[in-house]
C-alpha positions as CSV (number, residue, x, y, z in Angstrom):
1,M,4.8,-17.0,-67.8
2,T,5.9,-18.1,-64.3
3,V,3.3,-18.7,-61.8
4,V,3.5,-19.5,-57.9
5,Y,0.7,-21.8,-56.7
6,L,-0.2,-22.4,-53.0
7,T,-3.4,-23.9,-51.6
8,D,-4.8,-24.6,-48.2
9,I,-3.0,-21.8,-46.6
10,H,-4.7,-22.5,-43.1
11,D,-3.8,-18.9,-41.6
12,N,0.0,-19.3,-42.6
13,F,-0.1,-15.7,-43.7
14,A,3.6,-15.2,-42.6
15,G,4.6,-18.2,-44.8
16,V,2.6,-16.5,-47.6
17,S,4.8,-13.4,-47.2
18,S,7.9,-15.3,-47.1
19,V,7.0,-16.8,-50.5
20,L,6.1,-13.6,-52.1
21,N,9.1,-12.0,-50.9
22,Q,11.7,-14.8,-51.8
23,T,10.3,-15.8,-55.2
24,S,9.8,-13.8,-58.4
25,A,7.0,-14.5,-60.7
26,D,4.4,-13.0,-63.1
27,L,1.5,-14.5,-61.0
28,Y,0.6,-16.0,-57.8
29,I,-2.5,-18.1,-57.0
30,L,-3.9,-19.1,-53.5
31,S,-6.8,-21.6,-53.9
32,G,-8.6,-21.7,-50.7
33,D,-8.8,-22.4,-47.2
34,L,-7.1,-19.1,-46.7
35,T,-8.0,-19.3,-43.0
36,Y,-8.3,-22.3,-40.4
37,H,-9.7,-20.7,-37.1
38,A,-12.5,-18.3,-36.9
39,F,-12.0,-17.7,-33.2
40,G,-9.4,-16.0,-31.4
41,S,-9.6,-18.5,-28.5
42,D,-10.1,-22.3,-28.3
43,D,-12.7,-22.0,-25.8
44,N,-14.9,-19.8,-28.0
45,L,-14.1,-22.2,-31.0
46,F,-15.2,-25.4,-29.1
47,R,-18.3,-23.7,-27.6
48,F,-19.3,-22.4,-31.0
49,I,-19.1,-26.1,-32.4
50,E,-20.9,-27.7,-29.6
51,L,-23.9,-25.2,-30.1
52,Q,-23.5,-25.9,-33.7
53,E,-23.8,-29.5,-33.5
54,K,-26.7,-29.4,-31.1
55,I,-28.6,-27.3,-33.5
56,R,-27.8,-29.5,-36.4
57,A,-28.4,-32.7,-34.4
58,R,-32.0,-31.6,-33.4
59,S,-33.4,-29.8,-36.4
60,E,-35.8,-31.6,-38.5
61,K,-34.9,-33.4,-41.7
62,G,-35.1,-31.4,-44.7
63,T,-33.7,-28.3,-42.9
64,S,-30.9,-26.7,-44.9
65,P,-27.5,-27.1,-43.2
66,F,-27.1,-23.7,-44.0
67,D,-29.9,-22.6,-41.5
68,S,-28.1,-22.5,-38.1
69,L,-28.2,-18.8,-37.5
70,H,-31.7,-18.6,-38.7
71,L,-32.8,-21.3,-36.2
72,A,-30.8,-19.6,-33.4
73,E,-32.8,-16.5,-34.1
74,D,-35.9,-18.4,-33.8
75,I,-34.6,-20.1,-30.3
76,G,-33.9,-16.3,-29.3
77,G,-37.5,-15.4,-30.2
78,G,-38.9,-18.4,-28.3
79,L,-40.1,-20.3,-31.2
80,R,-37.6,-23.3,-31.1
81,P,-37.1,-24.2,-27.3
82,D,-36.7,-27.9,-28.5
83,L,-33.2,-26.9,-30.2
84,L,-31.4,-24.8,-27.5
85,T,-32.5,-22.5,-24.6
86,A,-33.0,-18.7,-25.5
87,S,-29.7,-17.8,-23.6
88,E,-27.8,-20.6,-25.7
89,G,-29.3,-19.2,-29.0
90,K,-28.1,-15.7,-28.1
91,E,-24.8,-17.0,-27.2
92,Y,-24.7,-18.9,-30.8
93,R,-25.5,-15.8,-32.5
94,E,-22.8,-13.7,-30.7
95,L,-20.2,-16.2,-31.2
96,A,-21.1,-16.2,-34.9
97,A,-20.6,-12.5,-35.2
98,E,-17.1,-12.8,-33.4
99,A,-16.3,-15.3,-36.2
100,H,-17.3,-13.0,-38.8
101,L,-15.3,-10.2,-37.4
102,E,-12.2,-12.5,-37.0
103,L,-12.3,-13.9,-40.5
104,R,-12.5,-10.5,-42.0
105,R,-9.5,-9.4,-39.8
106,K,-7.6,-12.2,-41.2
107,Y,-8.3,-11.2,-44.9
108,E,-6.9,-7.7,-43.8
109,T,-3.8,-9.6,-42.9
110,L,-3.5,-11.4,-45.9
111,N,-4.1,-8.5,-48.0
112,K,-1.2,-6.5,-46.3
113,A,1.1,-9.3,-47.3
114,V,0.3,-9.2,-50.9
115,V,0.1,-5.6,-51.3
116,A,3.3,-5.1,-49.5
117,T,5.2,-6.8,-52.4
118,Q,3.0,-5.5,-55.2
119,K,2.6,-8.8,-56.7
120,T,-0.2,-9.9,-59.1
121,C,-2.4,-12.4,-57.3
122,F,-5.5,-14.6,-58.0
123,I,-7.5,-15.7,-54.9
124,I,-10.5,-18.0,-54.4
125,P,-12.2,-19.3,-51.2
126,G,-12.2,-22.6,-49.7
127,N,-14.7,-24.5,-47.3
128,Y,-12.8,-22.6,-44.3
129,D,-13.8,-19.2,-45.9
130,I,-16.6,-16.6,-46.2
131,A,-17.5,-15.0,-49.4
132,L,-14.3,-12.7,-50.4
133,E,-16.4,-9.9,-51.8
134,G,-16.5,-7.0,-49.4
135,T,-13.4,-8.1,-47.5
136,A,-9.8,-6.7,-48.0
137,V,-8.8,-9.4,-50.6
138,A,-12.0,-8.8,-52.9
139,K,-9.9,-7.3,-55.4
140,F,-7.9,-10.5,-55.9
141,N,-11.0,-12.7,-55.8
142,L,-11.6,-15.0,-58.8
143,H,-14.4,-17.0,-57.6
144,E,-16.9,-17.6,-60.1
145,K,-15.0,-15.2,-62.5
146,T,-12.7,-15.2,-65.4
147,A,-9.5,-13.2,-66.1
148,E,-7.3,-12.9,-69.0
149,F,-3.6,-12.9,-68.3
150,D,-0.5,-13.1,-70.6
151,G,-2.7,-14.6,-73.4
152,L,-4.3,-17.3,-71.2
153,K,-7.8,-17.4,-69.5
154,F,-8.2,-18.3,-66.0
155,A,-11.4,-19.2,-64.6
156,G,-12.2,-19.7,-60.7
157,Y,-14.4,-21.6,-58.6
158,G,-13.9,-22.2,-54.8
159,S,-15.4,-23.9,-51.7
160,A,-16.1,-27.6,-51.4
161,P,-19.3,-29.7,-50.9
162,V,-18.6,-30.2,-47.2
163,F,-19.8,-29.0,-43.8
164,T,-16.8,-27.2,-42.1
165,P,-17.3,-27.2,-37.9
166,G,-16.5,-23.8,-36.6
167,I,-17.5,-21.7,-39.6
168,P,-21.0,-20.2,-39.3
169,E,-22.9,-22.1,-42.2
170,E,-24.6,-19.0,-43.5
171,L,-21.2,-17.1,-44.0
172,A,-19.6,-19.9,-45.7
173,V,-19.2,-20.0,-49.4
174,P,-21.7,-22.7,-51.0
175,F,-20.7,-25.4,-53.5
176,E,-23.9,-25.4,-55.3
177,E,-24.2,-29.0,-56.6
178,T,-26.9,-31.7,-56.1
179,G,-28.1,-35.0,-57.6
180,S,-26.2,-37.4,-59.7
181,G,-26.0,-38.8,-63.1
182,T,-28.6,-37.2,-65.5
183,K,-30.1,-35.4,-62.5
184,L,-27.0,-33.7,-61.3
185,V,-27.5,-30.1,-60.9
186,S,-24.2,-28.3,-60.8
187,K,-23.4,-24.5,-60.6
188,P,-19.7,-25.0,-60.8
189,R,-20.2,-27.2,-63.9
190,D,-22.2,-24.8,-65.7
191,F,-20.1,-21.8,-64.9
192,L,-16.9,-23.3,-65.9
193,S,-18.0,-25.1,-69.1
194,G,-19.4,-21.6,-70.2
195,A,-16.0,-20.0,-69.2
196,N,-14.1,-22.2,-71.6
197,A,-10.9,-21.3,-69.9
198,D,-7.1,-22.4,-70.4
199,I,-6.6,-22.9,-66.6
200,F,-9.3,-23.9,-64.2
201,V,-8.5,-22.6,-60.5
202,L,-10.6,-24.8,-58.1
203,H,-10.3,-25.6,-54.3
204,N,-12.3,-28.8,-54.5
205,P,-11.0,-31.3,-56.8
206,A,-13.0,-32.9,-59.8
207,Y,-13.9,-36.6,-59.4
208,G,-11.1,-39.0,-60.1
209,T,-8.5,-36.3,-60.2
210,L,-6.4,-35.7,-57.0
211,D,-9.3,-36.6,-54.9
212,K,-8.8,-39.7,-53.1
213,L,-9.1,-39.9,-49.4
214,P,-7.4,-42.6,-47.1
215,R,-10.0,-45.4,-46.4
216,Y,-12.7,-43.5,-48.3
217,G,-11.7,-43.2,-52.1
218,H,-12.6,-40.6,-54.4
219,C,-14.5,-37.5,-53.2
220,G,-14.4,-35.0,-56.0
221,S,-17.0,-33.1,-57.7
222,H,-18.8,-34.9,-60.6
223,G,-19.9,-31.5,-62.0
224,L,-16.4,-30.2,-62.1
225,R,-15.2,-33.4,-63.9
226,Q,-17.9,-32.8,-66.6
227,A,-16.7,-29.3,-67.2
228,I,-13.2,-30.5,-67.5
229,D,-14.2,-33.3,-69.8
230,D,-16.1,-31.0,-71.7
231,V,-13.6,-28.0,-72.1
232,A,-10.2,-30.1,-71.7
233,P,-8.4,-27.2,-70.2
234,R,-4.5,-27.0,-70.5
235,L,-4.1,-27.2,-66.5
236,V,-6.4,-27.9,-63.4
237,L,-5.3,-26.5,-60.1
238,S,-7.0,-27.7,-57.1
239,G,-6.3,-28.5,-53.2
240,H,-8.4,-29.6,-50.4
241,V,-7.5,-33.0,-50.4
242,H,-4.1,-32.7,-48.9
243,E,-3.1,-36.2,-48.9
244,S,-4.0,-36.5,-53.0
245,F,-1.2,-34.3,-54.0
246,G,0.9,-34.3,-57.3
247,L,1.1,-33.7,-61.0
248,L,-1.3,-36.0,-62.8
249,K,-2.2,-36.0,-66.7
250,L,-5.6,-37.1,-68.1
251,G,-5.9,-36.8,-71.9
252,S,-4.4,-33.4,-72.6
253,T,-5.1,-32.1,-69.3
254,Y,-2.6,-31.8,-66.4
255,F,-3.9,-31.6,-62.6
256,L,-1.8,-30.0,-59.9
257,N,-2.3,-30.3,-56.3
258,P,1.2,-29.6,-54.3
259,S,-0.4,-30.4,-50.8
260,N,-1.3,-28.2,-48.1
261,F,0.7,-25.0,-47.6
262,G,-0.6,-24.3,-43.9
263,A,-0.1,-26.9,-41.2
264,V,-3.5,-28.7,-40.1
265,E,-4.5,-31.4,-37.7
266,A,-6.0,-34.4,-39.3
267,M,-7.3,-37.9,-38.2
268,E,-3.9,-39.2,-39.3
269,G,-2.0,-36.5,-37.2
270,K,-0.4,-33.2,-37.8
271,Q,0.1,-32.4,-41.4
272,P,2.9,-29.8,-41.2
273,G,2.6,-28.3,-44.5
274,G,4.8,-25.8,-46.2
275,Y,4.2,-27.2,-49.6
276,F,3.7,-25.4,-52.8
277,A,4.4,-25.3,-56.5
278,T,5.6,-23.0,-59.3
279,F,5.2,-23.7,-63.0
280,Q,5.7,-22.3,-66.6
281,L,3.2,-21.6,-68.8
282,Q,3.9,-20.8,-72.5
283,V,2.0,-19.4,-75.5
284,D,3.6,-19.9,-79.0
285,T,3.3,-17.5,-82.1
286,D,0.9,-20.1,-83.3
287,G,-1.3,-19.7,-80.5
288,Q,-0.6,-23.2,-79.0
289,K,-0.6,-23.1,-75.0
290,Y,1.7,-25.3,-73.2
291,L,2.5,-26.3,-69.5
292,R,6.3,-26.5,-69.6
293,E,7.8,-27.1,-66.2
294,V,6.4,-27.7,-62.7
295,S,8.6,-27.5,-59.5
296,W,7.5,-28.9,-56.2
297,K,8.7,-27.0,-53.2
298,R,8.4,-26.5,-49.4
299,L,8.9,-23.4,-47.1
300,I,10.9,-24.7,-43.9
301,D,11.8,-22.4,-41.1
302,G,11.5,-19.5,-43.5
303,N,13.7,-21.0,-46.3
304,I,12.4,-22.7,-49.6
305,R,13.7,-26.1,-50.5
306,E,13.4,-27.5,-54.0
307,I,12.0,-31.0,-53.8
308,C,11.7,-32.0,-57.4
309,N,11.3,-30.8,-60.9
310,V,9.3,-31.8,-63.9
311,K,10.1,-30.9,-67.3
312,I,7.4,-31.2,-70.1
313,D,7.9,-31.0,-73.9
314,K,5.4,-30.1,-76.5
315,K,4.4,-33.6,-77.1
316,N,3.0,-33.5,-73.4
317,R,5.7,-35.9,-72.1
318,A,7.0,-35.2,-68.6
319,T,10.3,-36.2,-66.9
320,E,10.8,-36.0,-63.5
321,T,14.0,-35.0,-61.6
322,V,14.3,-35.4,-57.7
323,L,16.4,-32.5,-56.0
324,D,15.8,-33.2,-52.4
325,G,15.7,-37.1,-51.8
326,D,15.0,-36.8,-48.0
327,E,12.0,-34.5,-48.7
328,Y,10.7,-36.3,-51.7
329,A,11.1,-39.8,-49.8
330,A,9.0,-38.4,-46.8
331,M,6.0,-37.6,-48.9
332,G,6.1,-40.2,-51.9
333,K,5.6,-39.8,-55.8
334,F,4.8,-36.4,-57.3
335,L,4.6,-37.2,-60.9
336,L,1.6,-39.6,-61.1
């Protein structure tokens, strides 16, 4: 089975369409941050963030970070003048409604790109997304679901445990994990451990696996890591941390993050994106399941460039071949 994997799309639906049309695969997987801007204009985006930050900064400790719309309703009702004025509360609610409509429109665009090619696709949301149920791409949604495909079981869990400015908090998909150590409460851990799948499709990485941020360190989920250690899936797909890309093997499990497909603005500067991966999964007659080959690619000006290829034998030994020296050198090591 051949799979094409893209993560952190960030509104690059034209690029998704190009990959869908230029490649042939049994399955396509998009793992979150499908969108990037929830407003049609920068002015509205910046104004929404300004009001959002005012509410968050002035709300009392213990208030849920997912309560800004509720607080804005209180402001409009004259109950919380200490947060914003009544007119600002009304403006915030109107902007949130605008964002909701804009995000739904974007999912319609993505749906058209997928449907036009009649490709089989799994999609999960990221921290820039709203819940996909009820949207145009709901039929592809793998979030908190499992699916059997060609003898392999897939389980998906999207979103990430971060606050994303510019997205109405109540509309964002929650990543329900709190506490640490023996007091860790983790819905993603419980779901994935119970799913017992061959392939985990994640947006947020598991702790210690392709989750390292510059000047910060590991930022992944401990609950996801516990589920992986418990189940030992054949392959874990993730994204979210664009800088921590590559193909990593821990125990019998491979981890893959090809880096961001859509361009983004980051503290280190613009990350142009275009990166994605294809891989081969094989189920032998004896029921053994293998990851056999991974190719790292990049879409540039509508054309796909092959960066490197990794062959994996049945003893889980990997051998990398660089195909585009310039692209490879610009990014750095892929097989970790």
